[in-house]
N, C-alpha and C positions, 0 to 999 in steps of 0.2 A: 356040608358040601355048601348047600343052599345060601352060606353068612360069606363062604367065600366068594361068591358070586356077588352079592350083594356091596361087599367091600371092594371090586372089579369094579361095579357101575362109579361108585361113590369117586375112586380114581380116576372117570372121563371127570368128572361136576369140578373136581378139586380145584383144578386150575382159575376156572372159572367164576368158583366163590373167592379164590383167592386174591385175584385183582379186582375182582368188587369192593375188598377191604381194603387193599389196599390201596386203592384211586380215593379212598373217602379218607383214609391216615392220609396220602399225600396233599391232599389238600389244606389238612386240618395241620399237618406238619410243617408245612411251609408258611402258614401262617405266622408259627408259635415260631420258627428259626429267625424268620423276620425280625418279628418283635424283639427276640431277644439278641440277636446283631444289630441292635439299635436304629431298623427302617422304622420310619415314622407309616402307619398304614391309614393316617385320619389326613396329611397336610397333602395337597395335590402332588403329583410328580408324574414321571413313566408308568406304563403297566406293562407287566413284559406275561406272556408264555410259554409253556412246554409244552409239549408232547408226550404226557406222563405215559400213557400204554405204551409209546417207543422205547422212554426212558427207561420203564419200568422192566420191559421185554428183556432189551439188550443189556440192564447191568445185571439182573438175575441170571442171561443167558452166559456173561464174561463169565471168562475162564475163571478168572481167582475167586469170585463170587460162588458158582455154578460147581468147584469144587468142594467151598463150605458146603453149599447146603444139599447137597451130594452124598456127601458121609455124614450128615448130619439125620438125613432123611433114611440111610441104610444102615446108621449104629438105632435111628427110633423105630426103625419096621424089625429088626430083628429081637431086639427089646420087646415088639407089643404080638410078637408072634409066640415067643417062650409064655408070653404071661396067657396069650390065647388060647394056648393047647393047655395047658392047666385049667382053663373057665370050662366047668358046661353049662351053665345060663345065657342062651341068646339077648337077653337083658343086660346084663353085667358085658359079655363080649362088646355087644353096642358104645356102653359106658368105656368101657376101654380105648376102643376107637377112636372116639369122638376125643379122649382124654390126649392122646397122643397126636392127631389130628393137630388139636390147638395148639402143643405144644411147638410142632415143625411150622405151623402159622406164626406164630411167636418169632421161632427163628426167624422167617421169610421177613418179619413185620421189621427189627435189627436191621436189615441189610436191608429194606426203603426209610428204613429212618436214617440212617448213612448217605442215600442220595439226597434226602433232603435238605443235610447239611451240605453238599455238594450245589444246593439249588439255590439255598440262601447267600452261599460264598458269593456265586455268579453273581444273584440279585443285588449284590452288599458292592460289587468290584463296578457293574454296570450300572449303577443310582438306579433302581428299578427298585418301587416301590411296593410294587403290586407281583405277584405273581399268580397269575390265573392259568389253569387245565387251556390248553388251547381247542381242544373241541367247544368251548363256552365262550371262545373272541372270536364274532363275525367278523370284524373290522378296529385294521390298528393294530398297534402293538408291538413288543421288541421279541423274536423268535427267541430264547436261550439255549432254545434246545441242544443246538453244535458245543455252544458253549460249556453245557452241565457234561456235555457227553465226553469232551474233552478234560476239564474237571478230575472228571471220577475214574479217564483214561478208559475210557469206550470207542471204538471205531464209529463215529459215524457215518450212516448211509450215504452213497454217493446222492443222492436227488434228496433231497428235504416235500416230505408231504404237503407241505403249506408255502412253501418255497417263501425269498426273500422280498419278494416283487410286493406280495400278500402284505407287506406295512407298508409301502410305500403311502407317502399322501398325496390324494385325490383321485385313488382307484384302488381297486379290489379286484387282485388278479381271479382271487376265489370262486366267485361269483359273474366276473367281467365287467363288472359296473363302475361309472365314475362319477364322479358329484362333478 
């Protein structure tokens, strides 16, 4: 019984762990995809940014992706439960849970990799040389979030938290300052 309670607690923290891994992978994946798409990262050019947490959350929650991930999660949980039922050793049970969790994380990563392709495609279409996470951008740049959402088939939110005015020359609506 204690093991089941511990497993439930892990499920609460799973989204946080997955999101952290995905954000790191998203940054690395975008640079790799941009280089593969022929975008030079050493020449001067336009810098773009995306709200990666918004993109990841919206993409993973989109009906087609969510359906695939929920199906995979259910399959893995059933498989894991049958393996756990036969196991008595708590340490081995933990190893089994970790192994199945890694499989689920790998499946989520496959979906994030698809999102990285969309980011690279939009960057190339917009002649953007570098794409950063919006959290790292204090001023300027081109917000590609809505374009990536459109390319990925995700409905963009009604209002963007960064807004188009944030990248207008001479002012930063996020801080209320001007040059």
